[in-house]
C-alpha beads as a LAMMPS data file, in Angstrom:
LAMMPS data file: protein, C-alpha beads

353 atoms
352 bonds

1 atom types
1 bond types

-500.0 500.0 xlo xhi
-500.0 500.0 ylo yhi
-500.0 500.0 zlo zhi

Masses

1 110.0

Atoms # bond

1 1 1 -385.768 468.213 -481.155
2 1 1 -388.887 466.307 -481.896
3 1 1 -392.314 467.105 -480.490
4 1 1 -394.332 464.324 -478.765
5 1 1 -397.727 463.810 -480.236
6 1 1 -400.791 462.747 -478.238
7 1 1 -402.279 459.404 -479.341
8 1 1 -405.411 459.739 -481.231
9 1 1 -408.519 458.803 -479.295
10 1 1 -410.207 455.613 -480.478
11 1 1 -413.140 456.236 -482.644
12 1 1 -416.335 455.886 -480.612
13 1 1 -417.947 453.960 -483.404
14 1 1 -415.213 451.337 -483.164
15 1 1 -415.774 451.016 -479.406
16 1 1 -419.514 450.709 -479.926
17 1 1 -419.070 448.006 -482.551
18 1 1 -416.737 446.095 -480.227
19 1 1 -419.216 446.286 -477.391
20 1 1 -422.021 445.029 -479.625
21 1 1 -419.871 442.139 -480.792
22 1 1 -418.947 441.267 -477.197
23 1 1 -422.586 441.326 -476.092
24 1 1 -423.527 439.227 -479.097
25 1 1 -420.875 436.632 -478.279
26 1 1 -422.029 436.452 -474.660
27 1 1 -425.663 436.097 -475.682
28 1 1 -424.674 433.614 -478.365
29 1 1 -422.910 431.456 -475.792
30 1 1 -425.468 431.747 -472.995
31 1 1 -428.691 431.996 -475.005
32 1 1 -429.584 428.387 -474.205
33 1 1 -429.295 429.189 -470.501
34 1 1 -431.520 432.242 -470.846
35 1 1 -434.216 430.281 -472.685
36 1 1 -433.929 427.095 -470.598
37 1 1 -436.899 425.855 -468.533
38 1 1 -437.204 427.580 -465.194
39 1 1 -435.561 426.225 -462.058
40 1 1 -438.784 426.582 -460.092
41 1 1 -439.905 423.781 -457.791
42 1 1 -442.100 420.854 -458.792
43 1 1 -445.718 420.686 -457.737
44 1 1 -446.659 418.503 -454.779
45 1 1 -448.153 415.874 -457.115
46 1 1 -445.005 415.831 -459.268
47 1 1 -442.794 415.406 -456.198
48 1 1 -444.897 412.449 -455.027
49 1 1 -444.575 410.953 -458.506
50 1 1 -440.796 411.436 -458.426
51 1 1 -440.256 409.579 -455.132
52 1 1 -442.607 406.783 -456.250
53 1 1 -440.720 406.364 -459.505
54 1 1 -437.322 406.316 -457.772
55 1 1 -438.359 403.824 -455.088
56 1 1 -439.835 401.457 -457.669
57 1 1 -436.366 401.101 -459.194
58 1 1 -434.439 400.551 -455.947
59 1 1 -433.133 402.230 -452.803
60 1 1 -432.537 405.972 -452.465
61 1 1 -429.765 407.737 -450.541
62 1 1 -430.822 409.448 -447.324
63 1 1 -429.161 411.546 -444.619
64 1 1 -429.949 410.183 -441.147
65 1 1 -430.162 411.987 -437.800
66 1 1 -426.645 410.914 -436.825
67 1 1 -425.185 412.597 -439.940
68 1 1 -424.423 409.367 -441.777
69 1 1 -425.719 408.479 -445.235
70 1 1 -427.738 405.299 -445.764
71 1 1 -429.892 403.648 -448.404
72 1 1 -433.620 403.366 -447.717
73 1 1 -436.197 401.289 -449.580
74 1 1 -439.935 401.657 -449.799
75 1 1 -440.288 398.620 -447.503
76 1 1 -438.665 400.422 -444.551
77 1 1 -440.292 403.839 -445.096
78 1 1 -443.281 404.349 -442.825
79 1 1 -444.143 407.948 -443.778
80 1 1 -443.084 410.619 -446.292
81 1 1 -443.752 414.180 -445.210
82 1 1 -442.672 417.571 -446.561
83 1 1 -440.530 417.862 -449.688
84 1 1 -438.768 420.583 -451.673
85 1 1 -436.560 420.825 -454.755
86 1 1 -433.689 422.982 -455.971
87 1 1 -432.792 423.374 -459.641
88 1 1 -429.388 423.661 -461.341
89 1 1 -428.878 424.340 -465.082
90 1 1 -426.546 422.065 -467.030
91 1 1 -425.494 422.206 -470.678
92 1 1 -426.059 418.797 -472.227
93 1 1 -425.298 419.619 -475.891
94 1 1 -422.402 421.744 -477.231
95 1 1 -422.551 423.186 -480.744
96 1 1 -419.125 423.373 -482.346
97 1 1 -418.159 426.362 -484.515
98 1 1 -415.221 426.661 -486.965
99 1 1 -415.248 430.452 -487.102
100 1 1 -416.285 431.364 -483.588
101 1 1 -416.395 430.041 -480.072
102 1 1 -418.317 426.881 -479.267
103 1 1 -421.659 427.487 -477.664
104 1 1 -424.168 425.640 -475.524
105 1 1 -427.077 424.541 -477.704
106 1 1 -429.295 422.766 -475.145
107 1 1 -429.701 423.194 -471.402
108 1 1 -431.594 421.015 -468.950
109 1 1 -432.489 421.786 -465.344
110 1 1 -431.414 419.157 -462.841
111 1 1 -433.968 419.126 -460.025
112 1 1 -432.766 417.711 -456.710
113 1 1 -435.739 416.948 -454.480
114 1 1 -435.450 416.272 -450.751
115 1 1 -438.103 414.258 -448.898
116 1 1 -438.560 414.203 -445.122
117 1 1 -439.154 410.568 -444.155
118 1 1 -439.820 408.463 -441.064
119 1 1 -438.700 404.847 -441.200
120 1 1 -440.413 401.825 -439.691
121 1 1 -438.335 402.203 -436.498
122 1 1 -439.531 405.783 -435.959
123 1 1 -436.202 407.391 -436.982
124 1 1 -436.143 410.397 -439.326
125 1 1 -434.048 411.093 -442.406
126 1 1 -433.968 413.236 -445.559
127 1 1 -433.903 411.311 -448.846
128 1 1 -432.822 412.758 -452.194
129 1 1 -434.174 412.053 -455.691
130 1 1 -433.031 413.674 -458.946
131 1 1 -435.261 414.451 -461.921
132 1 1 -435.065 416.784 -464.942
133 1 1 -436.791 419.616 -466.754
134 1 1 -435.733 420.197 -470.378
135 1 1 -437.059 421.002 -473.838
136 1 1 -437.756 417.319 -474.473
137 1 1 -439.005 416.535 -471.014
138 1 1 -441.346 418.369 -468.695
139 1 1 -442.745 416.649 -465.582
140 1 1 -446.399 415.920 -466.385
141 1 1 -449.330 417.512 -464.643
142 1 1 -450.664 414.537 -462.720
143 1 1 -454.183 413.780 -461.586
144 1 1 -455.692 410.990 -459.525
145 1 1 -456.784 409.280 -462.740
146 1 1 -453.240 408.991 -464.145
147 1 1 -451.988 405.387 -464.317
148 1 1 -448.836 404.446 -462.408
149 1 1 -446.800 403.873 -465.577
150 1 1 -447.205 407.546 -466.498
151 1 1 -444.976 408.455 -463.547
152 1 1 -442.044 406.823 -465.329
153 1 1 -441.914 409.810 -467.716
154 1 1 -440.355 411.771 -464.851
155 1 1 -437.017 410.062 -465.601
156 1 1 -435.940 410.010 -461.967
157 1 1 -432.445 409.017 -460.893
158 1 1 -430.931 408.026 -457.563
159 1 1 -427.723 410.046 -456.920
160 1 1 -424.804 408.447 -455.091
161 1 1 -424.340 409.119 -451.371
162 1 1 -421.732 411.885 -451.795
163 1 1 -423.819 413.845 -454.305
164 1 1 -426.966 413.330 -452.254
165 1 1 -425.360 414.666 -449.082
166 1 1 -423.983 417.720 -450.890
167 1 1 -427.392 418.621 -452.300
168 1 1 -429.176 417.938 -449.004
169 1 1 -426.741 420.258 -447.248
170 1 1 -427.414 422.957 -449.869
171 1 1 -431.129 422.646 -449.121
172 1 1 -430.411 422.987 -445.382
173 1 1 -430.721 419.481 -443.960
174 1 1 -427.188 419.374 -442.535
175 1 1 -427.918 422.037 -439.916
176 1 1 -428.030 420.779 -436.308
177 1 1 -431.463 419.588 -435.180
178 1 1 -433.125 419.881 -438.589
179 1 1 -433.571 416.152 -439.100
180 1 1 -435.324 415.711 -435.752
181 1 1 -438.000 418.359 -436.405
182 1 1 -440.517 415.847 -437.738
183 1 1 -439.621 412.962 -435.417
184 1 1 -442.884 411.490 -434.105
185 1 1 -443.374 411.643 -430.331
186 1 1 -442.910 408.366 -428.462
187 1 1 -446.039 406.271 -428.423
188 1 1 -447.729 406.351 -425.052
189 1 1 -450.103 403.451 -424.462
190 1 1 -453.627 404.625 -423.696
191 1 1 -454.669 404.568 -420.080
192 1 1 -456.509 401.418 -419.025
193 1 1 -459.866 402.557 -417.589
194 1 1 -460.371 399.112 -416.071
195 1 1 -456.928 398.733 -414.495
196 1 1 -458.283 398.645 -410.942
197 1 1 -461.111 396.256 -411.827
198 1 1 -458.683 394.034 -413.729
199 1 1 -456.414 393.832 -410.697
200 1 1 -459.302 392.744 -408.481
201 1 1 -460.645 390.176 -410.970
202 1 1 -459.464 386.578 -410.573
203 1 1 -460.374 385.762 -414.165
204 1 1 -461.187 387.899 -417.178
205 1 1 -463.125 391.131 -417.663
206 1 1 -465.901 390.771 -420.223
207 1 1 -468.323 393.331 -421.634
208 1 1 -471.684 391.641 -421.075
209 1 1 -474.517 393.145 -423.118
210 1 1 -476.949 394.840 -420.731
211 1 1 -474.570 394.521 -417.759
212 1 1 -471.313 396.156 -418.843
213 1 1 -467.804 395.238 -417.741
214 1 1 -468.069 392.147 -415.557
215 1 1 -465.500 389.875 -413.919
216 1 1 -465.893 386.317 -415.201
217 1 1 -463.964 383.607 -413.352
218 1 1 -463.789 380.213 -415.103
219 1 1 -462.634 378.566 -411.849
220 1 1 -465.595 379.866 -409.799
221 1 1 -468.928 378.098 -410.543
222 1 1 -470.797 381.143 -409.194
223 1 1 -468.947 383.655 -411.384
224 1 1 -468.514 381.846 -414.677
225 1 1 -472.029 382.077 -416.122
226 1 1 -473.660 385.029 -417.913
227 1 1 -476.342 386.012 -420.405
228 1 1 -476.342 388.897 -422.878
229 1 1 -479.590 390.876 -422.719
230 1 1 -480.861 393.830 -424.735
231 1 1 -484.294 395.509 -424.878
232 1 1 -485.945 392.686 -422.966
233 1 1 -484.420 389.948 -425.124
234 1 1 -481.769 387.602 -423.703
235 1 1 -479.400 385.278 -425.447
236 1 1 -478.563 381.734 -424.348
237 1 1 -477.030 380.992 -420.946
238 1 1 -473.246 380.880 -421.386
239 1 1 -470.479 379.267 -419.320
240 1 1 -466.836 380.391 -419.474
241 1 1 -464.273 377.596 -419.648
242 1 1 -460.576 378.126 -418.966
243 1 1 -457.947 377.413 -421.583
244 1 1 -456.874 373.803 -421.956
245 1 1 -456.522 370.819 -424.264
246 1 1 -458.400 367.713 -425.308
247 1 1 -458.048 364.736 -427.630
248 1 1 -460.139 364.951 -430.770
249 1 1 -460.923 361.956 -432.939
250 1 1 -461.132 358.210 -432.417
251 1 1 -458.137 356.230 -431.220
252 1 1 -457.056 352.844 -432.571
253 1 1 -458.329 351.128 -429.415
254 1 1 -461.747 352.778 -429.736
255 1 1 -462.025 351.766 -433.410
256 1 1 -461.113 348.171 -432.571
257 1 1 -463.753 348.099 -429.822
258 1 1 -466.421 349.492 -432.157
259 1 1 -465.627 346.968 -434.862
260 1 1 -466.106 344.102 -432.444
261 1 1 -469.723 345.165 -432.038
262 1 1 -470.206 346.563 -435.559
263 1 1 -468.122 344.668 -438.141
264 1 1 -467.501 347.492 -440.625
265 1 1 -464.027 348.201 -442.031
266 1 1 -464.868 351.869 -442.667
267 1 1 -466.150 352.532 -439.153
268 1 1 -464.245 355.379 -437.485
269 1 1 -462.052 356.208 -440.480
270 1 1 -463.437 359.745 -440.731
271 1 1 -462.426 360.375 -437.087
272 1 1 -458.940 358.878 -437.277
273 1 1 -456.236 359.553 -436.249
274 1 1 -456.920 361.231 -432.921
275 1 1 -455.018 364.427 -432.209
276 1 1 -454.333 366.761 -429.329
277 1 1 -456.187 370.103 -429.616
278 1 1 -454.946 373.055 -427.553
279 1 1 -457.170 376.090 -426.906
280 1 1 -454.973 378.789 -425.433
281 1 1 -457.657 381.228 -424.309
282 1 1 -460.776 381.351 -422.130
283 1 1 -463.855 380.330 -424.075
284 1 1 -467.574 380.901 -423.498
285 1 1 -469.925 378.107 -424.633
286 1 1 -473.666 377.572 -424.396
287 1 1 -474.674 375.920 -421.117
288 1 1 -477.666 374.096 -422.612
289 1 1 -478.748 372.901 -426.028
290 1 1 -480.724 375.322 -428.158
291 1 1 -484.468 374.813 -427.620
292 1 1 -487.485 375.047 -429.903
293 1 1 -488.607 378.114 -427.939
294 1 1 -485.347 379.899 -428.812
295 1 1 -485.538 378.862 -432.455
296 1 1 -489.210 379.824 -432.707
297 1 1 -488.346 383.369 -431.518
298 1 1 -486.242 383.665 -434.678
299 1 1 -489.065 382.105 -436.665
300 1 1 -491.490 384.727 -435.297
301 1 1 -489.237 387.442 -436.779
302 1 1 -489.381 385.707 -440.200
303 1 1 -485.640 385.088 -440.075
304 1 1 -485.492 381.303 -439.611
305 1 1 -486.856 378.225 -441.398
306 1 1 -489.481 376.238 -439.383
307 1 1 -488.025 372.848 -438.292
308 1 1 -490.199 369.712 -437.981
309 1 1 -490.445 368.359 -434.420
310 1 1 -491.682 364.980 -435.779
311 1 1 -494.361 364.840 -433.108
312 1 1 -491.976 364.967 -430.170
313 1 1 -493.183 368.430 -429.131
314 1 1 -491.538 371.840 -429.033
315 1 1 -491.189 374.332 -426.174
316 1 1 -488.159 373.583 -423.965
317 1 1 -487.129 370.514 -425.958
318 1 1 -483.826 370.701 -427.885
319 1 1 -484.444 371.800 -431.451
320 1 1 -484.043 369.095 -434.118
321 1 1 -483.955 368.972 -437.919
322 1 1 -481.839 372.112 -438.329
323 1 1 -478.691 372.040 -440.454
324 1 1 -475.331 373.745 -440.187
325 1 1 -476.486 376.134 -442.932
326 1 1 -479.721 376.911 -441.048
327 1 1 -477.740 377.833 -437.938
328 1 1 -474.939 379.845 -439.566
329 1 1 -477.038 381.622 -442.202
330 1 1 -480.258 382.192 -440.285
331 1 1 -480.193 381.773 -436.510
332 1 1 -476.772 383.175 -435.571
333 1 1 -477.030 386.345 -437.751
334 1 1 -480.455 386.991 -436.215
335 1 1 -479.188 386.388 -432.649
336 1 1 -476.174 388.697 -433.080
337 1 1 -478.362 391.393 -434.623
338 1 1 -480.825 391.217 -431.713
339 1 1 -478.005 391.657 -429.191
340 1 1 -475.940 394.145 -431.226
341 1 1 -472.888 391.879 -431.466
342 1 1 -470.489 391.340 -434.369
343 1 1 -467.006 390.109 -435.278
344 1 1 -465.036 388.319 -432.575
345 1 1 -467.667 389.273 -429.981
346 1 1 -470.509 387.623 -431.904
347 1 1 -471.965 384.167 -431.401
348 1 1 -470.674 381.367 -433.633
349 1 1 -470.497 377.580 -433.707
350 1 1 -467.663 375.942 -431.818
351 1 1 -464.461 375.161 -433.704
352 1 1 -460.957 374.045 -432.832
353 1 1 -459.590 377.497 -433.722

Bonds

1 1 1 2
2 1 2 3
3 1 3 4
4 1 4 5
5 1 5 6
6 1 6 7
7 1 7 8
8 1 8 9
9 1 9 10
10 1 10 11
11 1 11 12
12 1 12 13
13 1 13 14
14 1 14 15
15 1 15 16
16 1 16 17
17 1 17 18
18 1 18 19
19 1 19 20
20 1 20 21
21 1 21 22
22 1 22 23
23 1 23 24
24 1 24 25
25 1 25 26
26 1 26 27
27 1 27 28
28 1 28 29
29 1 29 30
30 1 30 31
31 1 31 32
32 1 32 33
33 1 33 34
34 1 34 35
35 1 35 36
36 1 36 37
37 1 37 38
38 1 38 39
39 1 39 40
40 1 40 41
41 1 41 42
42 1 42 43
43 1 43 44
44 1 44 45
45 1 45 46
46 1 46 47
47 1 47 48
48 1 48 49
49 1 49 50
50 1 50 51
51 1 51 52
52 1 52 53
53 1 53 54
54 1 54 55
55 1 55 56
56 1 56 57
57 1 57 58
58 1 58 59
59 1 59 60
60 1 60 61
61 1 61 62
62 1 62 63
63 1 63 64
64 1 64 65
65 1 65 66
66 1 66 67
67 1 67 68
68 1 68 69
69 1 69 70
70 1 70 71
71 1 71 72
72 1 72 73
73 1 73 74
74 1 74 75
75 1 75 76
76 1 76 77
77 1 77 78
78 1 78 79
79 1 79 80
80 1 80 81
81 1 81 82
82 1 82 83
83 1 83 84
84 1 84 85
85 1 85 86
86 1 86 87
87 1 87 88
88 1 88 89
89 1 89 90
90 1 90 91
91 1 91 92
92 1 92 93
93 1 93 94
94 1 94 95
95 1 95 96
96 1 96 97
97 1 97 98
98 1 98 99
99 1 99 100
100 1 100 101
101 1 101 102
102 1 102 103
103 1 103 104
104 1 104 105
105 1 105 106
106 1 106 107
107 1 107 108
108 1 108 109
109 1 109 110
110 1 110 111
111 1 111 112
112 1 112 113
113 1 113 114
114 1 114 115
115 1 115 116
116 1 116 117
117 1 117 118
118 1 118 119
119 1 119 120
120 1 120 121
121 1 121 122
122 1 122 123
123 1 123 124
124 1 124 125
125 1 125 126
126 1 126 127
127 1 127 128
128 1 128 129
129 1 129 130
130 1 130 131
131 1 131 132
132 1 132 133
133 1 133 134
134 1 134 135
135 1 135 136
136 1 136 137
137 1 137 138
138 1 138 139
139 1 139 140
140 1 140 141
141 1 141 142
142 1 142 143
143 1 143 144
144 1 144 145
145 1 145 146
146 1 146 147
147 1 147 148
148 1 148 149
149 1 149 150
150 1 150 151
151 1 151 152
152 1 152 153
153 1 153 154
154 1 154 155
155 1 155 156
156 1 156 157
157 1 157 158
158 1 158 159
159 1 159 160
160 1 160 161
161 1 161 162
162 1 162 163
163 1 163 164
164 1 164 165
165 1 165 166
166 1 166 167
167 1 167 168
168 1 168 169
169 1 169 170
170 1 170 171
171 1 171 172
172 1 172 173
173 1 173 174
174 1 174 175
175 1 175 176
176 1 176 177
177 1 177 178
178 1 178 179
179 1 179 180
180 1 180 181
181 1 181 182
182 1 182 183
183 1 183 184
184 1 184 185
185 1 185 186
186 1 186 187
187 1 187 188
188 1 188 189
189 1 189 190
190 1 190 191
191 1 191 192
192 1 192 193
193 1 193 194
194 1 194 195
195 1 195 196
196 1 196 197
197 1 197 198
198 1 198 199
199 1 199 200
200 1 200 201
201 1 201 202
202 1 202 203
203 1 203 204
204 1 204 205
205 1 205 206
206 1 206 207
207 1 207 208
208 1 208 209
209 1 209 210
210 1 210 211
211 1 211 212
212 1 212 213
213 1 213 214
214 1 214 215
215 1 215 216
216 1 216 217
217 1 217 218
218 1 218 219
219 1 219 220
220 1 220 221
221 1 221 222
222 1 222 223
223 1 223 224
224 1 224 225
225 1 225 226
226 1 226 227
227 1 227 228
228 1 228 229
229 1 229 230
230 1 230 231
231 1 231 232
232 1 232 233
233 1 233 234
234 1 234 235
235 1 235 236
236 1 236 237
237 1 237 238
238 1 238 239
239 1 239 240
240 1 240 241
241 1 241 242
242 1 242 243
243 1 243 244
244 1 244 245
245 1 245 246
246 1 246 247
247 1 247 248
248 1 248 249
249 1 249 250
250 1 250 251
251 1 251 252
252 1 252 253
253 1 253 254
254 1 254 255
255 1 255 256
256 1 256 257
257 1 257 258
258 1 258 259
259 1 259 260
260 1 260 261
261 1 261 262
262 1 262 263
263 1 263 264
264 1 264 265
265 1 265 266
266 1 266 267
267 1 267 268
268 1 268 269
269 1 269 270
270 1 270 271
271 1 271 272
272 1 272 273
273 1 273 274
274 1 274 275
275 1 275 276
276 1 276 277
277 1 277 278
278 1 278 279
279 1 279 280
280 1 280 281
281 1 281 282
282 1 282 283
283 1 283 284
284 1 284 285
285 1 285 286
286 1 286 287
287 1 287 288
288 1 288 289
289 1 289 290
290 1 290 291
291 1 291 292
292 1 292 293
293 1 293 294
294 1 294 295
295 1 295 296
296 1 296 297
297 1 297 298
298 1 298 299
299 1 299 300
300 1 300 301
301 1 301 302
302 1 302 303
303 1 303 304
304 1 304 305
305 1 305 306
306 1 306 307
307 1 307 308
308 1 308 309
309 1 309 310
310 1 310 311
311 1 311 312
312 1 312 313
313 1 313 314
314 1 314 315
315 1 315 316
316 1 316 317
317 1 317 318
318 1 318 319
319 1 319 320
320 1 320 321
321 1 321 322
322 1 322 323
323 1 323 324
324 1 324 325
325 1 325 326
326 1 326 327
327 1 327 328
328 1 328 329
329 1 329 330
330 1 330 331
331 1 331 332
332 1 332 333
333 1 333 334
334 1 334 335
335 1 335 336
336 1 336 337
337 1 337 338
338 1 338 339
339 1 339 340
340 1 340 341
341 1 341 342
342 1 342 343
343 1 343 344
344 1 344 345
345 1 345 346
346 1 346 347
347 1 347 348
348 1 348 349
349 1 349 350
350 1 350 351
351 1 351 352
352 1 352 353
């Protein structure tokens, strides 16, 4: 009868060697992952550069409030708010081995960046852009002096809708109510402080210098005239005319009549053909012609050129010998400065516009 023998215990040195070899093989295979660039987020400047680069090349996929995916372009994006990125390692180069297992030689980090946007209609969405971090590419540290072309080094891509939605859900944008967090409140028109006065005014409300908000009625001869006054100085008397139309230019009949008295083939050509001019707004015009007294006030401030009255006298007489340039470059700038007016509220010469 034979005697059973206990198996000999494995030599500890053999076990140790096996463990070392196993650890070596694991490290050998995953070393590229361990030494790969970090999966940490991009800086705010780098994220701005990424979305700019992606939008320059086309539309980007975005998750809308209703849960559907859509493409958005830079033309229909009104605002880009908060953003964040997640990183995922990916082996992009395998090194083959005849005697051992293949191993990953190079790893890059795929960075998926979500951007909270508001479109031109006021609706919110989360858009996704992909960029990379690898040994041959690191997103640059950007400054305000960097030219736009430098952003192209970020090598951004625009993932398809399915990939974009998956990544946006991983970041947390698929949760109920998340996409409406940054929705702008509805625009409420500012209160009209002159609502009551406007309702009682049978005309238009105008801000008259020295008088304030005043009801001007073009149809009422007693309520259609005004003067702007400031610090004891008053501008010309003005009359408000209601919107309307008139014929500008010389008609064929008028030219024929003129040529009967003045035989000149060129007479009236500069004013032909006549045309209908429509002015669709109330308009204030000077009641009287500009006088020498008014021009000489500008002259006294060394702002206007002295015109020759040719012996006719000055004072309340209409000013003569002033050009379009004299009026637009000297008198009107001085008048508007004296009354504190500018832009559309300032005095100007009449036009058809």
